[in-house]
C-alpha positions in Angstrom: -9.1 -3.0 30.1 -12.3 -4.0 31.0 -14.7 -4.7 28.5 -17.4 -2.7 29.8 -15.6 0.3 29.7 -15.3 0.1 25.9 -18.5 -0.1 25.1 -19.7 2.1 27.7 -21.9 5.3 25.8 -22.3 4.1 23.0 -25.6 3.9 20.9 -25.8 1.7 17.9 -28.2 2.2 14.3 -29.8 -0.7 15.2 -30.2 -4.3 17.6 -28.9 -6.1 15.0 -25.4 -3.5 14.9 -25.6 -4.0 18.6 -25.7 -7.9 18.7 -22.6 -8.0 16.0 -20.4 -5.5 18.3 -21.4 -7.8 21.6 -21.3 -11.6 20.1 -20.5 -11.5 16.5 -17.1 -12.0 14.8 -14.4 -9.3 14.4 -15.2 -6.6 12.7 -15.3 -2.5 12.0 -18.1 -0.4 13.1 -18.4 2.9 12.1 -20.5 6.0 13.2 -23.6 7.3 11.5 -24.1 11.5 10.8 -26.4 10.9 14.2 -23.1 9.5 15.9 -24.4 5.9 15.9 -22.2 3.1 16.1 -23.1 1.2 12.3 -20.8 -2.3 11.4 -19.4 -1.3 7.9 -19.9 -4.8 6.4 -17.7 -3.9 3.3 -14.9 -2.4 5.2 -15.3 -5.3 7.9 -14.8 -7.9 4.4 -11.8 -6.3 2.9 -10.6 -6.2 6.4 -10.9 -10.1 7.6 -9.3 -10.4 3.6 -6.2 -9.0 4.5 -6.0 -9.9 8.1 -7.6 -13.7 8.0 -9.3 -14.8 11.1 -8.1 -13.1 13.9 -9.6 -13.0 17.7 -11.9 -10.9 19.3 -10.2 -8.1 21.0 -12.3 -5.1 21.2 -11.6 -1.2 21.4 -11.8 2.2 19.7 -9.4 2.7 17.2 -8.0 6.2 15.8 -7.2 5.3 12.6 -4.5 7.6 10.3 -4.4 7.8 6.8 -0.8 7.3 5.8 -1.6 9.5 2.1 -3.6 12.0 3.6 -3.2 12.5 7.2 -7.3 12.3 7.8 -8.2 10.3 11.1 -10.7 8.4 11.4 -12.5 7.1 14.5 -13.5 3.3 14.5 -14.5 0.8 16.5 -13.2 -2.5 16.4 -14.3 -6.1 17.6 -10.7 -7.7 16.7 -7.7 -5.1 16.6 -5.2 -6.9 14.4 -7.6 -6.2 11.0 -5.9 -3.3 11.3 -2.3 -4.4 12.2 -0.8 -4.5 9.3 -3.3 -2.4 6.8 -1.2 -1.1 3.5 -2.4 2.8 3.5 -2.8 3.5 7.5 -2.0 2.7 11.0 -3.7 2.9 14.3 -2.6 5.8 16.1 -4.2 5.7 19.3 -6.5 3.1 21.1 -8.7 2.3 23.9 -12.1 3.4 25.5 -14.5 5.3 24.3 -14.1 8.7 26.2 -10.1 8.4 25.8 -10.5 8.5 22.1 -13.2 10.6 21.8 -10.8 13.1 23.6 -7.9 12.2 21.4 -10.2 12.6 18.2 -11.7 16.4 19.4 -8.0 17.4 20.1 -7.0 16.8 16.5 -10.0 19.7 15.2 -11.9 19.9 11.8 -10.9 18.4 10.0 -9.3 15.7 11.9 -5.9 15.4 10.2 -2.6 14.1 11.9 0.9 15.0 9.9 2.6 12.2 11.6 1.6 9.3 13.5 1.1 9.7 17.6 
């Protein structure tokens, strides 16, 4: 997938968050209540501690918690950060528009009974 498609239509909380998304180390970004993307330093640190150093590989992902079925929409700049997560799995990955459509189809709350 062309990397520009992944960043299409993204609005970041700050210039710092945008710079980290484009040029920083592999990390995880979450959406604010306003829909802007923000680096999650705590989740990024936890994931890097579990996965170690990984290559940059940007994507929007839907991540399903195994215990609750709750699905979160995240943006990652290193997909392998989530590869061996002990409490969930990526159920979809792609460009913003594709993931937005898949996320909206889950309804509210965004719950998936089983991995796709």
